[in-house]
N, C-alpha and C positions, 0 to 999 in steps of 0.2 A: 271667440271669447267675448263676453259682453262687458264684464266689470271686474274690478279688483276691490275687494273690501279689506280695509285695515292693512295696507301694505307694510310688511316687515322689511328688514334689511335684506333677507333672502329673496323676497318678492321683488324688491327694487333691483336686485342683481339680475333676476330673470327678465325683468322689463328691459334692462339694458341690452339683453341678448335677443330681444324681439318679441317677448311674450307680453303684448300690449292689447288693450281693448280694441276690438275690430279685426283681430287676426284670426284666421281660420286655423284651428288646431285639431289634431287627431291623436287620440290615445292609442299608441301602438301596442304596448304591453305593460304589465305590472309585475313587479318583483314579488317574491314570497311575502306574505303578510300585507300585500297591497301597497308597499312603499319601497322604493320610489316608483313613479310612473314614468314611462318613456313617452314623451309628448313630441309629436312632429309638428314643426312650424314650417312655413315656406323658407327653404334654405338651410335648415338645421334640425337636429333632434336634441331635446333637453331632458334631463332627469329631474323630476319634480317630486319632492318629498310630500307625503300625505298631509303633514302638518301645514305645509305651504299651500297645497292644492285646496284645502278647505276655505281659503280666502279668495278663490277664483270662481266667478260666476260664468257659467257656460250654457249654451243652448244648442240643441241638435241642428245641424244644417238641413235645409230643405232638400228633399230627395229630388234630384234632377233627372230621373229616368223618364 
């Protein structure tokens, strides 16, 4: 994850759980209607609502093959 734009109370809670800029994240799955997302971080998996995910800026990791 690169950046958080306009952090809400929910985003601040996710940051307390480790979802911070510089952390490698993986989208594991999405629920029906694409909300929430199951996001894997080092050491845990979080459910992130689509409304909150819209404030997260991410970029694909380089392919290490």
